[in-house]
C-alpha positions, -999 to 999 in steps of 0.1 A, spaced: -630 -509 -876 -604 -497 -899 -567 -502 -895 -562 -465 -890 -587 -465 -861 -571 -496 -847 -537 -479 -848 -550 -449 -828 -565 -469 -800 -541 -473 -771 -530 -506 -760 -530 -520 -724 -492 -514 -724 -498 -478 -734 -522 -472 -705 -497 -487 -681 -469 -466 -694 -490 -434 -691 -501 -443 -656 -466 -450 -644 -454 -417 -660 -481 -398 -642 -474 -414 -608 -437 -410 -613 -441 -373 -618 -463 -369 -588 -441 -389 -566 -413 -365 -573 -434 -338 -555 -435 -357 -522 -413 -343 -495 -408 -310 -512 -424 -275 -511 -448 -268 -539 -471 -239 -549 -509 -242 -545 -540 -221 -551 -566 -215 -524 -599 -229 -540 -621 -227 -509 -622 -217 -472 -643 -239 -450 -646 -227 -414 -610 -230 -400 -596 -249 -430 -583 -238 -464 -587 -261 -494 -557 -258 -516 -551 -272 -552 -515 -282 -557 -521 -295 -593 -530 -331 -584 -561 -351 -589 -573 -341 -554 -569 -310 -532 -553 -308 -498 -565 -292 -466 -545 -269 -443 -557 -255 -410 -559 -216 -411 -539 -213 -379 -508 -225 -398 -510 -193 -417 -508 -173 -385 -482 -171 -358 -459 -149 -337 -454 -116 -355 -476 -124 -385 -513 -126 -393 -520 -137 -429 -556 -133 -441 -564 -159 -468 -589 -156 -496 -599 -177 -525 -575 -175 -553 -543 -167 -532 -512 -186 -543 -493 -201 -512 -464 -225 -507 -471 -257 -488 -451 -288 -480 -464 -320 -498 -460 -349 -475 -481 -375 -495 -500 -373 -527 -530 -392 -514 -541 -404 -480 -568 -429 -470 -595 -403 -478 -581 -397 -512 -568 -362 -503 -533 -348 -507 -515 -344 -473 -500 -309 -472 -486 -285 -445 -480 -248 -444 -459 -250 -412 -435 -275 -427 -432 -255 -459 -423 -224 -439 -398 -244 -418 -381 -259 -448 -380 -225 -465 -366 -209 -433 -339 -234 -428 -326 -228 -463 -326 -190 -457 -311 -194 -422 -282 -215 -433 -273 -189 -459 -275 -162 -433 -254 -182 -409 -227 -188 -435 -227 -151 -444 -227 -141 -407 -259 -120 -414 -286 -111 -389 -320 -127 -391 -354 -114 -380 -374 -133 -354 -400 -131 -326 -396 -142 -290 -428 -161 -283 -423 -183 -253 -402 -188 -221 -385 -221 -215 -359 -234 -190 -327 -213 -193 -341 -189 -219 -367 -183 -246 -379 -197 -279 -378 -176 -310 -398 -180 -342 -375 -174 -372 -403 -174 -398 -412 -210 -392 -380 -223 -376 -379 -224 -338 -346 -213 -322 -334 -211 -286 -324 -178 -270 -303 -183 -238 -311 -159 -210 -276 -146 -210 -280 -136 -247 -311 -115 -243 -294 -82 -235 -261 -66 -226 -273 -63 -190 -296 -87 -171 -332 -80 -180 -358 -84 -152 -389 -81 -173 -389 -96 -208 -425 -88 -214 -419 -58 -236 -396 -79 -259 -422 -107 -264 -440 -110 -298 -420 -81 -313 -401 -86 -346 -365 -79 -340 -330 -89 -353 -310 -118 -340 -276 -133 -346 -273 -171 -352 -246 -186 -329 -251 -223 -338 -270 -244 -362 -275 -282 -365 -301 -291 -391 -298 -328 -384 -309 -323 -348 -331 -293 -356 -312 -270 -332 -307 -233 -336 -291 -210 -310 -295 -172 -314 -284 -141 -296 -300 -107 -293 -271 -94 -271 -246 -97 -300 -267 -75 -322 -271 -49 -294 -233 -49 -287 -225 -44 -324 -251 -16 -326 -238 -1 -295 -202 -3 -307 -212 15 -339 -230 42 -319 -200 46 -296 -176 49 -326 -198 76 -341 -201 95 -308 -163 92 -300 -155 104 -335 -174 136 -327 -155 142 -294 -122 159 -289 -97 161 -261 -100 194 -242 -137 197 -251 -161 207 -223 -193 188 -223 -224 182 -201 -232 148 -188 -251 128 -162 -237 107 -134 -246 72 -142 -227 51 -117 -204 57 -87 -176 35 -76 -148 38 -50 -124 50 -76 -146 75 -95 -179 80 -113 -191 70 -148 -207 99 -166 -232 94 -195 -221 117 -223 -252 109 -245 -248 73 -255 -212 67 -242 -198 67 -207 -167 85 -196 -147 79 -163 -144 108 -139 -116 96 -116 -118 105 -79 -85 125 -82 -100 146 -110 -132 156 -92 -117 185 -72 -83 200 -65 -88 192 -28 -86 156 -14 -118 136 -21 -119 103 -2 -150 90 -20 -169 104 -50 -202 104 -30 -188 133 -10 -193 154 -41 -215 135 -66 -249 118 -67 -263 93 -93 -284 113 -118 -266 146 -111 -259 168 -141 -222 177 -143 -200 197 -166 -168 179 -174 -137 184 -195 -125 155 -218 -89 148 -207 -81 118 -229 -97 97 -256 -86 62 -265 -101 57 -300 -91 20 -300 -109 11 -267 -134 40 -268 -124 48 -232 -128 85 -222 -112 101 -192 -130 131 -178 -121 159 -153 -141 184 -132 -112 201 -114 -97 211 -148 -125 236 -152 -114 254 -120 -84 276 -114 -53 255 -104 -45 265 -68 -9 253 -73 -1 282 -96 24 305 -79 26 281 -49 62 291 -40 52 327 -34 21 317 -13 41 292 9 77 304 13 102 282 31 103 281 69 70 300 70 43 287 94 7 280 87 -24 266 104 -40 235 87 -63 205 92 -52 168 92 -71 151 63 -54 117 61 -30 96 81 -7 69 66 21 48 79 47 73 66 31 105 78 0 128 78 -15 150 51 -25 185 61 -49 207 41 -35 243 40 -63 255 18 -89 240 -6 -69 219 -31 -35 224 -14 -22 196 9 12 191 24 28 160 39 43 159 74 67 130 71 68 108 102 104 119 108 92 155 111 63 149 135 81 147 169 115 155 183 115 125 206 90 99 193 110 83 165 94 49 158 58 57 165 29 55 141 17 90 130 -18 81 143 -5 82 178 8 118 174 -21 134 154 -56 125 146 -78 131 115 -95 165 114 -71 178 141 -60 215 136 -22 218 137 5 244 132 31 234 106 62 248 91 70 247 53 102 227 48 101 223 10 79 232 -20 80 214 -54 55 229 -78 63 205 -106 55 175 -85 28 193 -66 43 185 -32 48 205 -1 68 190 28 58 202 62 72 199 97 52 197 129 81 194 154 96 226 140 68 246 155 77 233 190 108 241 210 136 217 204 138 197 237 176 194 234 179 232 232 156 236 261 176 210 281 209 227 273 195 260 285 183 246 318 210 221 324 244 234 312 276 214 314 283 204 350 247 205 361 233 176 382 202 158 369 181 129 380 163 103 359 151 68 355 172 40 339 154 34 306 177 8 291 210 -10 296 232 -17 266 266 -30 259 280 5 259 262 22 288 230 33 305 202 54 289 186 77 314 152 94 309 154 131 315 131 161 317 115 171 283 111 135 272 148 132 261 173 106 270 209 109 282 236 83 280 261 73 307 290 56 289 306 26 306 338 46 312 318 72 332 302 48 357 330 43 382 365 56 388 380 24 401 362 -5 384 358 -14 347 324 -2 332 314 -39 325 315 -45 362 300 -12 374 270 -15 351 258 -46 370 250 -23 400 221 -8 380 188 -22 367 160 -8 346 137 15 365 163 27 390 164 64 398 199 77 395 217 111 396 243 121 371 263 150 359 258 167 325 291 162 306 280 175 271 249 184 251 250 181 213 218 197 200 224 189 164 231 152 170 204 151 197 228 136 222 232 142 260 263 127 276 261 121 314 285 108 340 278 91 373 314 87 386 319 125 382 295 130 412 322 115 434 350 136 421 382 125 404 405 110 430 435 119 407 424 155 411 426 153 449 448 176 470 466 168 503 477 191 530 508 210 522 505 202 484 489 222 457 479 189 441 492 154 438 522 150 415 553 129 411 578 135 439 551 146 464 554 131 499 522 116 512 510 97 542 496 62 534 474 40 555 481 3 552 450 -16 542 465 -51 536 499 -68 542 509 -92 515 540 -113 509 550 -92 479 543 -58 495 517 -35 510 482 -23 498 479 13 509 455 42 506 468 78 504 453 96 533 430 124 524 421 109 490 404 79 475 436 68 457 449 34 464 484 21 456 507 -9 461 542 -6 477 563 -34 463 586 -53 487 617 -38 472 603 -3 479 595 -8 516 630 3 528 664 15 517 681 -13 535 675 -48 521 672 -62 557 643 -39 564 624 -48 532 600 -72 551 562 -67 548 557 -84 582 573 -53 598 541 -34 591 505 -39 603 471 -30 589 460 4 599 496 17 604 504 49 587 537 54 568 552 82 548 561 76 512 571 94 481 549 94 448 571 79 421 544 76 393 514 98 389 497 94 355 462 110 353 456 97 318 465 61 325 449 64 360 480 50 377 498 60 409 528 44 426 544 53 460 577 42 476 591 43 512 625 37 499 624 66 475 614 89 504 643 76 526 668 82 497 655 117 490 656 126 527 692 113 530 703 135 500 685 165 516 702 159 550 736 157 535 730 188 515 718 207 546 739 194 574 773 188 558 792 160 543 816 133 554 844 157 547 833 179 576 843 153 601 807 144 609 797 108 604 767 98 582 749 87 614 754 122 629 741 139 598 710 117 596 704 120 633 705 158 630 681 157 601 657 135 619 659 156 650 652 187 629 622 170 613 608 160 647 612 195 662 581 215 656 585 247 638 580 279 657 
């Protein structure tokens, strides 16, 4: 062997180096995705050459899955995951599923970072949701993220390629959470924006009633919903939308308002009809009367429909002349036909104020006509107050007897104790004020004013009149007396019992004895009367002197008084 040939022959070190280099290159493939060529297909297995000394085998089912069906043939180039270069059988260990999974994770992470949608297939139902194949990577789809509204049957969505949005990713744990609902909402928002952009306020459009609530109806305008509020359905009062609308009903509506930020659309039906409030003042002049129907009752009054779309309010204060603090529902009832009078019309605020009591006779006017001042009435004591009695009278009105009109002699605070609620009493009408709705009554007036009494021989009682008094009580300081022929009582002081001081003794008199006296004070306003025997004696003495002479005539004072008394005792012929 020549030196040259010896130099070309590899040494044992060279073989070791080449072998290590070869294995080192091959080891670099392990745990990565490599390309291979299909060299044979045996039953349900594909034999794939990945450039190593031996081929690997992959089950054909790994090339199929939800939403894909790949038909392999000899010569096809495919990507597989190289787990190990050689197993116990001397074959390469490769996997198409793992290759696809590795490839998908890389793509999915890029899509997640870019907030892009990914395609997937729902292929199985699990607790709380569904599993989705994202081209080899398995993700979880929560039930709440399937659709915008709850879906009863998910069958039509299974095994159908469709877009999803990745919500969360954790490669270390192998977790992916996706949402179909987010994609639908985004798509819906785009559609709504496009539809809203083509709509205008004031536009008339046809729609379909999609849903009905207490406050209105949602109308589908072809991909976007508008709200038809209950107050915009008709000019007349609509208590609930179901009175007029049904789900699925086709309606023509007018777009009242569009909010381009929220995509909210307000609709109206009544705006397509003639406004009944036009020229309302001419149709319903003040103080005119109309017939209507009660449509609604509230705490503050009742609404009455005068015609379709026109309602007026009877305020509780205008419902009854006499029932002041009563709920309107106790005066009228829903659907009741009533006559009303127009009190006020405000076309700008679309308000008509009505009166119910104005169509009925004012009970105070009726009372005043039937019971003028001075008339006697009878009624039941309804209430006792610190300032008098309230008496229930005919026509469901009340009259008041003031404390000062209960008794001539006693203070009202004492006299009112004689009465109790429910008593039937008679009284005299003192005054009727129709505007203020007041009736003044008097009980003491039925007995007559003792200060207006007249006695025989006198036109009426006055200061200086001579009256006969009956003694009712003898006291140390004087006499209690009653003026005969009247109800007036007086007190004669001790000093007024006689002209002579020696005769000013009360014990000279007895109860029941009658004496003449002169009225010294008679004050009707102050309700005060005073009488005096002494004043009468002095007055008689003056009169006798003037009539029968004086001391200058030679007659004594005793003779003059004796003549006067004799003349007084002699009956006139």
